[in-house]
N, C-alpha and C positions, 0 to 999 in steps of 0.2 A: 525488623518486625515482619513476620510472614504475612502474606496477603490472605484475605478472607476467601473462602471458597466462592466461586462465581455462581450466580443464579443460573441453573441449567434447566429451564422449563420450556415446554413447547411454546413457540412464538416469542420467546425472550429476545431482546435486542442485544447483540454482542458487538463491542467495539474492539477490533483487532488491529494491532499496530506492530510493526517490526522495524527495528533499526539496528545498525551495527554498534558493537561495543566500542566506546571511545571514538565514535564517528568513523569506524572502519567500513569499507564497502561490504554490503550484504552478499553481493554476487561477485565472484572472482573472475568469471569470464562472461562475455556477452551472450553466449549460447544459453547459459543458465538463467540469465535475466530474461531473455526472450521466451524461454520455456515457461518460466513463472508467469509472465504477462499473458501468454497464450492460455495457460490453464485458468488464470483469473478471468480472462475474457469469456472463456467457455462457461464458467460458472455463472457469470452475469447473463449470458445469452440463454442459459437453461432456466433462468429464473430463480436460481438458488442463492443469488447474491445481489444485493442492491448497493450501488455505489452512490453516495449522496454528497461526498466531498473528496477532494484530491489535494495533494500537496506537491509542489514543484520546488526543488532545490536546484538553483542554477549556479554553477561554478564556471567562471569564465569572464570574458569581457562584458562590460555593462552594455546591454542592448535592451531595446523595447520589445518585450514579447508580444505585446498587443498594441501596435501602432494606432495612435488616435485615441487611446483610452487614458 
């Protein structure tokens, strides 16, 4: 079933999400990932983008990311 057209009005809130198909990596090389993160940071600093939530996916040994929490 196709998605409905998004509301595209001035001041409308948009939720943007990107993920790899079948859990594949979005970025093939570190340079591309770093470039994306730098561009995202610049948009935040310019006031064009507000980040209100983040997601962290951790693959590796089980460790405490926030000791004491």
